[in-house]
C-alpha positions in Angstrom: 1.6 -1.5 22.1 1.7 -4.2 24.8 1.6 -8.0 24.0 -2.1 -8.3 25.1 -3.2 -5.5 22.8 -1.1 -6.9 19.9 -2.7 -10.3 20.3 -6.2 -8.8 20.3 -5.5 -6.8 17.2 -3.9 -9.8 15.5 -7.0 -11.9 16.2 -9.2 -9.0 14.9 -7.2 -8.8 11.6 -7.2 -12.6 11.3 -11.0 -12.4 11.5 -11.0 -9.7 8.9 -9.0 -11.9 6.6 -11.6 -14.6 7.0 -14.4 -12.2 6.4 -13.0 -10.6 3.3 -12.2 -13.9 1.7 -15.9 -14.9 2.0 -18.1 -12.3 0.4 -21.2 -14.2 1.6 -20.1 -14.1 5.2 -23.0 -12.9 7.5 -20.4 -10.9 9.5 -19.3 -9.2 6.3 -22.9 -8.3 5.4 -23.7 -7.0 8.8 -20.6 -4.7 8.8 -21.5 -3.3 5.4 -25.0 -2.5 6.6 -23.7 -0.7 9.7 -21.3 1.4 7.6 -24.1 2.4 5.2 -22.3 1.0 2.2 -19.2 3.1 2.7 -17.3 3.7 -0.5 -13.5 3.4 -0.6 -11.5 5.2 -3.3 -7.8 4.3 -3.5 -5.0 6.2 -5.1 -1.3 5.4 -5.3 1.2 2.7 -6.0 1.8 -1.1 -5.5 1.2 -1.0 -1.8 -2.5 -0.5 -2.5 -2.9 -1.7 -6.1 -5.2 -4.7 -6.2 -4.9 -5.4 -9.9 -4.8 -2.2 -12.1 -1.4 -2.8 -13.5 -1.8 -4.5 -17.0 -1.2 -8.2 -17.1 1.3 -7.5 -19.9 3.5 -5.8 -17.4 4.2 -9.1 -15.7 5.5 -8.8 -12.1 2.4 -9.1 -9.9 0.6 -11.1 -12.5 3.2 -13.9 -12.5 3.6 -16.8 -10.1 4.4 -17.0 -7.2 2.5 -13.8 -6.6 -0.9 -14.6 -5.1 0.2 -18.0 -3.9 -1.4 -17.5 -0.5 -4.5 -15.6 -1.8 -6.3 -16.2 -4.0 -4.0 -19.1 -5.0 -2.9 -17.5 -8.3 -1.7 -14.1 -9.4 -4.3 -11.4 -8.9 -2.3 -8.3 -9.7 -1.4 -7.7 -6.0 2.3 -7.2 -5.2 2.2 -9.8 -2.5 1.7 -13.5 -1.8 -1.8 -12.6 -0.9 -3.7 -9.5 0.2 -2.3 -6.0 0.4 -3.0 -2.9 2.5 -6.1 -1.9 0.7 -7.8 -5.2 1.5 -7.2 -4.8 5.3 -8.2 -1.1 5.3 -11.5 -2.0 3.7 -12.0 -4.8 6.2 -11.3 -2.5 9.2 -13.7 0.1 7.8 -16.4 -2.6 7.5 -16.6 -2.7 3.7 -15.1 -4.7 0.8 -12.0 -4.1 -1.2 -13.3 -2.0 -4.2 -13.2 -2.9 -7.9 -10.2 -1.8 -9.8 -10.5 1.0 -12.3 -9.1 -1.3 -15.0 -11.7 -3.9 -14.1 -14.5 -1.4 -14.3 -13.4 -0.1 -17.6 -13.1 -3.6 -19.0 -16.6 -4.5 -18.0 -15.8 -6.7 -15.1 -19.0 -7.8 -13.4 -18.2 -6.6 -9.9 -20.2 -4.1 -7.9 -19.1 -0.5 -7.8 -21.1 0.1 -4.6 -17.9 -0.3 -2.5 -15.9 2.4 -4.4 -13.0 2.1 -6.8 -9.3 1.5 -6.7 -7.3 3.8 -9.0 -3.8 2.8 -7.8 -1.2 1.5 -10.2 2.0 -0.3 -9.1 5.2 1.5 -9.8 3.6 5.0 -10.1 4.2 8.1 -8.1 3.0 11.7 -7.5 4.8 12.5 -10.7 5.9 10.2 -13.6 8.3 7.5 -12.6 10.1 4.6 -14.3 6.8 2.9 -15.4 4.5 4.1 -18.2 1.4 4.1 -16.0 -1.0 6.7 -14.7 0.6 9.0 -12.0 -1.5 10.3 -9.2 -2.8 13.3 -11.2 -4.1 11.0 -13.9 -5.6 8.7 -11.3 -7.6 11.6 -9.9 -8.6 12.6 -13.4 -10.1 9.1 -13.8 -11.9 9.6 -10.5 -13.3 12.9 -11.6 -14.6 11.3 -14.8 -16.2 8.6 -12.8 -17.9 11.1 -10.4 -19.1 13.1 -13.4 -20.7 10.0 -15.0 -22.4 9.0 -11.8 -24.8 11.9 -11.2 -26.5 10.2 -8.3 -23.3 9.5 -6.5 -23.4 10.8 -2.9 -19.9 11.0 -1.5 -19.6 13.5 1.4 -21.1 11.3 4.1 -20.3 7.8 2.8 -16.8 7.8 1.3 -13.2 7.5 2.3 -10.1 8.1 0.1 -6.8 6.3 0.8 -3.5 7.7 -0.6 -0.3 5.7 -0.6 2.3 7.3 -2.9 5.7 9.0 -3.2 8.1 6.1 -2.7 8.5 5.6 -6.4 9.2 9.2 -6.9 12.3 8.9 -4.7 13.1 5.5 -6.3 13.0 7.2 -9.8 15.4 9.8 -8.5 17.7 7.1 -7.1 17.8 5.2 -10.4 18.2 8.4 -12.5 21.2 9.5 -10.3 23.1 6.2 -10.6 22.0 4.7 -7.4 22.4 7.8 -5.3 19.9 10.3 -3.9 20.3 13.8 -5.4 18.6 17.1 -4.6 16.3 15.5 -2.0 15.1 18.7 -0.3 13.9 20.2 -3.6 12.3 17.0 -4.7 10.6 16.5 -1.4 9.2 20.0 -1.5 7.8 19.5 -4.9 6.3 16.1 -4.0 4.6 17.5 -0.9 3.3 20.6 -2.7 1.7 18.4 -5.4 0.3 16.0 -2.8 -1.4 18.9 -1.0 -2.9 20.0 -4.3 -4.1 16.4 -5.0 -5.7 16.1 -1.6 -7.6 19.4 -2.2 -8.8 18.0 -5.6 -10.1 14.9 -4.0 -12.0 16.9 -1.3 -13.4 19.2 -4.0 -14.8 16.1 -5.7 -16.8 15.2 -2.6 -14.6 13.0 -0.5 -14.3 14.5 3.0 -12.3 11.8 4.8 -8.9 11.0 3.5 -6.2 8.7 4.9 -2.7 9.3 3.6 0.3 7.1 4.4 3.6 8.3 5.6 6.7 7.1 3.8 7.8 3.6 5.0 11.4 3.3 6.4 12.9 2.9 2.9 16.2 1.8 4.4 14.6 -1.3 5.9 13.4 -2.6 2.6 15.3 -5.7 1.5 16.4 -3.7 -1.6 18.6 -1.7 0.8 19.3 -4.3 3.5 20.6 -7.0 1.1 24.1 -5.4 1.2 24.2 -5.9 5.0 23.0 -9.6 4.7 19.5 -8.5 5.8 20.8 -7.7 9.3 20.5 -3.9 9.5 18.4 -1.0 8.0 20.1 1.8 6.3 20.0 4.9 8.5 21.0 7.1 5.7 18.1 6.0 3.5 15.7 6.1 6.4 16.6 9.7 7.0 15.2 10.6 3.6 11.9 9.0 4.6 11.9 10.9 7.9 12.5 14.2 6.1 9.6 13.5 3.7 7.3 12.5 6.6 8.1 15.6 8.7 7.0 17.8 5.8 3.9 15.7 5.1 2.8 15.8 8.8 3.1 19.6 8.9 1.2 20.0 5.6 -1.6 17.7 6.8 -1.9 19.6 10.1 -2.2 22.8 8.1 -4.9 21.4 5.8 -6.9 20.1 8.8 -6.6 23.5 10.6 -7.8 25.3 7.4 -10.9 23.1 7.0 -14.1 24.7 8.2 -16.3 21.7 7.6 -16.4 18.1 8.9 -13.6 16.9 6.6 -10.6 15.0 8.0 -7.2 14.1 6.7 -5.7 11.3 8.8 -2.1 10.3 8.8 -1.5 6.5 8.5 1.9 6.2 10.0 3.3 3.2 8.2 6.8 4.4 9.0 6.2 3.8 12.7 4.3 0.6 12.1 7.0 -0.9 9.9 9.7 0.2 12.4 7.9 -1.1 15.4 7.4 -4.5 13.9 10.9 -4.8 12.5 12.6 -3.5 15.7 10.9 -6.2 17.8 13.5 -8.7 16.8 16.5 -6.6 15.7 19.2 -7.2 18.2 22.7 -8.6 18.1 22.7 -12.3 17.6 19.0 -12.7 17.3 18.3 -15.4 14.7 14.8 -14.0 14.0 16.2 -10.8 12.3 16.7 -12.5 9.0 13.1 -13.7 8.8 11.9 -10.1 9.1 14.4 -8.2 6.9 15.0 -11.0 4.4 12.3 -11.4 1.7 10.4 -14.7 1.3 10.7 -14.5 -2.5 13.9 -13.4 -4.1 15.8 -13.7 -7.4 18.4 -16.4 -7.8 21.0 -13.7 -8.3 21.1 -9.9 -8.5 19.9 -9.7 -12.1 16.7 -11.6 -11.3 13.6 -10.8 -9.3 10.8 -12.7 -7.7 8.7 -14.3 -10.5 11.5 -14.3 -13.1 11.8 -17.3 -15.4 14.6 -18.0 -17.9 13.1 -17.2 -21.3 15.1 -20.0 -23.0 15.1 -22.9 -20.5 11.9 -21.9 -18.6 13.7 -22.5 -15.4 12.6 -20.6 -12.3 15.1 -17.8 -11.5 13.8 -17.2 -8.0 13.2 -19.1 -4.7 10.4 -18.9 -2.2 10.7 -19.5 1.6 9.0 -22.5 3.1 6.7 -20.6 5.4 5.2 -17.4 4.0 3.6 -16.4 7.3 7.0 -16.2 9.0 8.2 -13.4 6.7 7.4 -9.7 6.9 8.6 -9.0 3.4 7.4 -10.9 0.4 9.8 -9.5 -2.2 12.6 -6.9 -2.2 10.0 -4.0 -1.8 6.6 -5.3 -0.7 5.3 -6.8 2.6 3.8 -10.3 2.6 0.1 -10.8 3.5 1.3 -11.5 7.0 3.3 -8.3 6.9 0.3 -6.3 6.0 -1.8 -8.0 8.8 0.9 -6.8 11.3 1.0 -3.3 9.8 -2.8 -3.0 9.8 -2.9 -4.1 13.4 -0.7 -1.2 14.4 -2.8 1.3 12.4 -6.2 0.0 13.4 -7.2 3.0 15.5 -5.9 5.5 12.9 -7.9 3.8 10.2 -11.1 3.8 12.3 -10.9 7.6 12.5 -12.1 7.6 8.9 -15.4 5.9 9.7 
């Protein structure tokens, strides 16, 4: 992607940001009309969760999360918007209501679909007691069965962003080492294929699924190298997973006899391209990309932690959020998601 193209896409995503922050925008209304009220259904983890995780879980519901948008914690694992918000904007629709919001009677339209993603979850059960992907699809099935007049085939898109926490759970369980990865990856991919088929059978014919991000470039793994270098060993795990996923998606598309489409959203390549732009010996900009904007005061603390006794903040926040790709030790900042979405613009538009 050359500089001119990058600038065009950046301006486009900046416009999308302005549009999705103003629901009464005439641009927003016009786009929705053109897309025939496209419905977006989202499944997965914290990269796409817009507020399903219970407030009692803390984390994304604690300051300084949401400091950029909407100005206070909204349940998004970022200083502002997350991937879901930009995918919706590119598709010409609005970020859909959360399943938790819908169940609790939140007065927000369901015309734009629904977000079933929960932070910390995976294809299988992980380290959080929240709905895994199978349960999320169960919720979707119940929703479809309740809405008898729901027409999905020609007006709906599903987004899947999941699996990172499955590997993280394995890492934690194995005392900070990765064990039995080939077998784990095979079981994850097998279940993902089954899940994709379930979503299609429920009426959604266009599905975008993300690859695994370069896990070794997350601040969680670059901290030991002073945020200067990605871990090639950990990245190889993600590459192994992605290779299997790409092959499975190709097979599913080849087997399909109708107009359905499963599109790969290659976040691994997008993350890598962005991070590699400034990774070189002696480049002072490296730290601003691999180092998170918000981090704990020491290893035992995380972004958002407060001392229970003294109420003192146990984290620090960088001065310029827009200069950081990562918000915390795992999640991109709003600016990071703008950059990622810019790289994946054409891939996302396949789903229209």
